[in-house]
N, C-alpha and C positions, 0 to 999 in steps of 0.2 A: 504494499499499499504506500503510495507517495505521501510525503509529509506536506500538508498544505499550510501556507502561511497563515499566522494568526492575525486576522484583520477585523476592524470594527464594522458594524452595520451602519451605513451612512445615511444621513438625510442631507438636504440641500445645504443647510447652514454648516454642518460639519465639513462637507466637501469644500465649500467656499473658504472656510477657515484654514483648512489644510493647504489649499493652493496659494492663499495669500501669504502664508508663513514662508513659502519658498523664496520670496523676494524681499523679505524684510531687511536683510543685511546688505543688499546691493543697490546702488543708485542706478536708476534707469533714465537719467537725463542725458540727452546729447551734449549738453553744455559741460557735462562731467567727463567727457572723453579727455584723457590726459594729453597734455601738449606734446607734439612729436619731438620737441627738443629734449625731452626726458629719455629718449632712446639714445643709447650710447652710439656715438659716431654719426648721428643723423645730421647734426650741424655740419660736421666735416664733409660728409657725403654730398649734402645739398649745396654747399659752397663750391665744391669741385664741379658739380653739374652746372651750376650757374656760371662759373668761369668758362666752362666749355662752350656754353650757349653764347656767351658774350664774345668769345673769341672765334666762334664759327668752327669749333672742332667737331669731328665725327663722333657720334655717340651710338652705342649699340646696347640692346636689351636682350637678355637671355631668360626665358620663362621656363615653364614646366608643362608637361602634357596632361595633367589632371585638371579638374574644374578650377581649383584654386589658382593653379599656375596659369591657365589660359585666361581666366578672369583678371588676374593681376596684370598680365600682359595687355589685355584690352583697356584696362583703366589707365595704365601708363601711356599707351599709344594714343588714347583719346585726349589725355592731358597735353601731350606734345603737339597733337593736331590743333588744340585750342590755342597754343602759344605759337603755332605756325613754324615749328622747328622740325627738321627731318630727323627721324629716329629709325634706325635699322632694328627690326625685331626678329629674333630667332627662338623658336621653340624646338628643343631636341626631338628627334624621332626615336621612340622607344627602342626600335629594332636596329637602326643603323648608328645611332649616336649614344644610346644608353641614357642614363639619368643625368640631368644637370649640365653645368658649364664644362663639358668635356673637351679634350684636345681636338676632336673632330669638329665640334661646333666652333671652336676658336679659329680653326683653319679657314672657316668661311667668312670670318668677320674682319673688316678693315675699319678700325676705330681707335681713337685715343683714349676714350673712356668706355669701359664696358661695365654695366651693372646688371645684377640678377634680381629676379623676384621669385619667391617660393623655392629657392634652391641655393646651393653654394656653400653652406656652412661646413661641409666636409670636402670642399674642392681644393685640396692642398696642391695637387699637380697643376690644376688650371691657374692657380695663383702664381706658381713658379713660371709657367709659360708666359703669363701676362707681364710679369716683372722683366723677363728676359727680352720681351718685345717692346718694352717702354710703354705698356698700357696700364692705366690706373683702373684697377678692379674694385668695384663697390658691390659688396654682397648684402642683399636684403633677404632674410629668411626667418622662419619661425620654428624650424626643426631643432631637436635637441643637439647641442654642440658636442663634438667628440672631445677627447683629452687635449688634442692639438688643433689650434685654429689656423686657417689659411693665412698666409702672409699677404694680405690684401690691403689696398689703400684705406678702405673703411669697411667695417662689418656692423651691420644694423640688425640686431636679433634680440628681442626682449629676453630670451632665455640665456643669453651669455652672461658670464660672471662680470659683475660691475655695472650691469645695466640697471638703471633706476626706474625704468618704465613700470608702473605699478600693476598693470593688467597684463599678465604673461600669456594667457590663453587666447591669443589672437592669431588669425590665419595669415598666410603670405600676402594676400591681397590687401589686408589692413596695413601691414608693414610697408608695402609699396605705396599705398595711398597716403600714409603718414609722411613718407619721404617726399611725395609730390607736394603735400601741404607745406613742408619746409622749403622746398624749391620755389613755390609760389611766393613765400615770404621773402626769400633771398632776392627774387627778381622784382619784388614790389608789385605784384600783379593782383587784380581783384577778380579772382575766379571763385565761384561758389562751389566749394568741395563737396557739398551735400548732393550735388547732381550725380555723384558716383555711388550713392547708397544702394540703388537697385543691384548694381554689380557686386558690391560688397556683401549684400544679404545672400546673393547666390553663392558666393565663395564661402561665407561663414557656415551656411547650412550644409553645403556639399562637403566641406572639410570637417564636419562634425565638431565644430567648436561649441563650447558650452553656451547655451542661450540664456545667459544671466548678465546683469550689469550692462556695460556699454555694448556688448555683442547683441543683447536683446533689444536695446534701444535702436541700434543701427538696423537690425533685421526688421523690426516693427515698422520703422519709417521707410526702409527700402522696399518692403512688400507693398506698402500703401502707394509709394511712388511708381512701382512696377505696374500697379493696377491702372494707372492713368498715363504712363509714359508714351510718348509718341516715337520713341526709337523703334525702328523696324523689328529688332530682335524681340523686344518685349511685347510688341503688338502680335508677333507670331506666337509667342508663348501664350498670351491671352486667348488667341484664336484657337490654338490647339487644345487648351484645357477647357475652354467653353464654360468658365465659372464666373460668377458675379465678382468673386474676390479670389486672389491667389494666396494659398496658405503655404507655410513652411514645408508641410508634408507633400504638397504638389511639387514643390521644387525638389525635395529629397528623393521622391519615388518616381517622378515623371520626367522632370527636366534634367536633373544632374546626370542620371545614367546615360541620357542621350548625348549630352555634351562630353561626358567622359569616354563614350564609346569611340570617338574619333582618335584620341591618343592611345586607346587600348588596342584597337584593331588596325588603324590606318595611319593617319597623321593628324596631329592636333590643330594644324592650320585650318582644317575644315570647320572646327569649332570656333576658332578665333575669327574666321571670316563671317561666321554666323553672328557673333556678338558685335562685330564691327560693321555689319551690313548697313549700307546707306539707303537701300530701297527695300520695299516690302517684297519685291520679286526675288532679290538676292537672298534675303532672309528666309523666304519660303523654300527656295532651292536648297540652301545649306541645311535647313531643318529636315528636309526630305532625306538628304544624304545621311544626316545623323540618325534619323529614325531607322533607316535601312541598316546602318551599322549596328544599331542597338539590337535589332532583331537577330542579326548574325551573332552578336555577342552573347545573347541569351542561349542560342543553340549550342555555340561552342562551350559555353560555361556548363550547360547541362551534361554534355558528353564528357567533359573533363572531370566534372564532379563525380559522375558514375565510375570513371576509371580510378580516380583518387581514392574513393571509398573502398575499393578492392585492395588497396595497398596499405591501409591503416593497420598498425599494430595496436590492438585494443588495450594492451597492458601498459603502453607508454603514457606518461603523464602529459607530455607535450608531443603532439602528432607532427611528424616530419615525413613527407612523402615527396617523391621525385619521379617525373615521367619524361620520357624522351619526346621532344617536339611538342609538348603541350604549349598552347598559345600563351606567350608571356603576358598578354594583355588581360587574361582572365584569372590568373592564379591568385590574385588578392581576393577576388569574389569567391572563388572555390574555397579558399582558406576560411572565409566567413561562414560558408555553408557547412564545412566540417566542424567548426566551432559550435554552431547551432545544434548539429546532429549529435556530436560526441560530448558536448559540454566540457571541452578542453581547449587550450591554446593550440593553434595549428599553423604549420609553415608548409607552403606548397611551392615546389621548385620545378622549373622547366629546364631540361637538359638540351643544350645545343653545343656541338663541337667541344665536348668535354668540360663545359662550364655549366654549373647549375645556378640559375638566377630565379629569384622569386620573392614572395611576400608572406608575411605572417600576420595573424590576428590573435588577440588575447581574449580573456574572459575574467570576470570578477575583479580581484585585486592583483592578479598575476602580472608583474612587470616584464613584458616580453623583450623590451629593449635591453634590459639588464641581463636577462637570460642569454640573449644572442651575444651580447658583449662578453659574456663569460667564455665564449668560444672563439674569441677574436683571433687567436693564433691560427685557426683553420680557415678564416674568411679572407676573401680578396677585398670586399667592400661591404659595408652595412650602414644603416641609418634609420631613423624613425623616432618613435616615442613609446610610452608604456603600453599602448593598446594596439599599435600597428607599426610594422617595420618592413624594410626591404633589405635584401642581402644577395651576395653572389659568392661562390666558392668553386673550387675544382671538384669535378664529379667524384673523384676518388675520396674526397673528404666528407661526402654526404653522410656515410654510415658513422664515421667517428664523431661527426657533428651531432647526429641524432642521439648517439649514446651519451656524449658529453653533456648535451643540454638536458637530457633526462636525468643524468646523475645529479646535476645541480638542482633540477626541479623537485627532486625527492625531498629536499630540505624545506620546501615551501609548505606551510600549514595547509591541510585539506580545505579548510574553510575559505581560503583565498581563491579556490577554484569554483566556488559557488557563485553563479551569476547573480548580479544585484537584483533583488526582487523589489520592484517598485509598485506592487499591488497595493492600492491605498485602502480598499475596503470592499464590502459587499453592498449591492443595491437591491432594494425591493423592486420587483418587476414593474410596479406602477410608476416608479421614479424615472424610468427610461422614456422620456418624452421630450418635446421641444424646449420646455423650461430647462431641462438638464443640458441640452445642446447649447442654448444661449449662455448658461453659466460657464460651460467649458470654453466657449468662444472668447470669453472675457479675459482668459489667461493665455491666449495665443501670443506669440508663435511657440509651438511645441518643438522639442528636439533635444539634443544633448544638453544636460544640465536642467532642463525643464521638460521631462518626458510627458507625453499625453497620459493622463491618469489611466491606470489599468485596474479593472474590477474583477472580482472573483465570483465564479459560479461553482457551487459546491454540490457534488454528487447529484447532478441533474439527470433526469431521464432522457435518453436519446430516442427521439421519435423517428428521425430519418437522416441519412447522410447521402448526399448526391454529389457527383463530380460534374464540373462544367468547364467550358473554355474549349478552344479549338483542339487542344491536345489533352483535354481532361485532366489538367494539372491543378485545378482549383477545387475547393470543397465548399459545399453549402450544408450546414448542419442544423437540424431543427431540434430544439430542446424544450422540455417542460421543467422549469425550475422547481416547481412544487408538485408533488404527486396528486394533490387534490385540485390544482389549478387547471381550469380548462384552457387557459391561454398558453401558447407556445411562443418561443422566440427563435429567430433565425440568425445564425452567425456565419460569417464567411471567413475562410482561410485561403488567402492567395498563395500561389506557388507551393501548396502543400496538399497531399492526398491523405485525408483522414479516413480511417476504417471504422466500421460499426463495431463498438466494443463488445466483448463477450458478455460482460455483466449488464449491458444496455444502460450504463451510467457513465458520466464524464464529469470531471472537474477541470476547469480551465480559467485562464485569465483572458480579458478581452478589453477592447477600447470602444468608445462610443464616438462615432464620426458622422459628419454631415456628408451626405451623398447628393450631388447636384447633377441632374441630367435633363437636358432639354428644358431648362427653366423650372423643373419640378425638384423640390427639396425633400429628402426623406432621411430617416435615421439608419445608419449602417453599423452593425456590430461586427467587429473584426477580432478573430481569435488571435491571441498573442502566444500563449504557451499552454500545452496540455500537460496536466500534472499526472 
């Protein structure tokens, strides 16, 4: 029998009180965004860029191929377009360049100043190349720094030692935007930096930053601006979603995966061209390409997940699997699927030409970055943070790596592997109505740091389970929460095939969502976890 969380029976007042308490400690005023000068080296970096602009020097930008990196690049490019100064932009190709400001990327760039967004904190070799060529390298990043920092002209990263910026959990796009704010100040310009909020909200949500404090303030305002923006990319997003308002979950589950699919499967320039589109025709064309790539990504991911499941050693505390010619662009998502299925951290590696490259995802309180760092001697490269990381190593080192990381993981307390349960309580069936929906909407946007409340159904009778969708990969489950109640409730589990339980009962957590279709609003209950 599964152990169900001990949670209270809620009414509207208790639920409202619980949600209000989440934000008592954090300011959500845009005016409380700390000044960018508090970022170590931001003043130095902005002065160098300002001098380059005044002197007519060539400037190049190196981004990254995920949503945060592409959006960072779009923000900086739009800023330079506003000041009418030419900027060369380069986003590495995952397959031919690898991650970040690599030697192959530098070979293509002719500039006196190169700066990065959402990458570079571990670019030791690139910094040496720049130095030897007389190039000033300015790094802006938000990933965890290693023990040795690159020998760059300036490093702007809130997580580096000696940085006094008080809000550390910001994404790459925010760091890039703050630097542009400093550059605007250096050049004495009057540009409204709030115009970039829709882009920032996209990056904050997609990069799973905590939606508290200034992040929450930016996302809230950014989504409101996105709802009325006349930029072709956001008009296209509104058109596609067909909703009266865009929510953080729309971005997380519908838009971010499409933007991400370009860098995962093809080239991130497709996504950048979408965000920078100057006509609705261009935005529509690029979005069609992104949607097609996303469909292909789903198919590739499903096949790779099935193959990876066969290779899992169930006795390992940290899953490490490697497969020949698995698509590099989906290994991170496959790792997430394995974490969900096995309730353990997972690292998925793709083997090409004797090199294993891949991504890992964590669970509970397990610090995946520290675990990977413990095997540093076996690795060619690695980087990331507590919950997600990337790495590469020689294929022959994969088994020693798996054994080593599991040896270290054995000393981690078992409770650290338990996923955070954010089930807030049980609801009487009669409470699930539009009044509840309105109450929940008041505390949006939901996401990391402010999860959509999850409620518990305990030992409900299962009336029916049906699969649906073109590939029958979604489930619709009808439950009777009380044996004597004539009313049933329907829950949906996307991308999961639930089976009719033998004892005809189920306990699960679920969320209450607004479903909007063709102008009609209804309440949709979504299965989160089956206990």
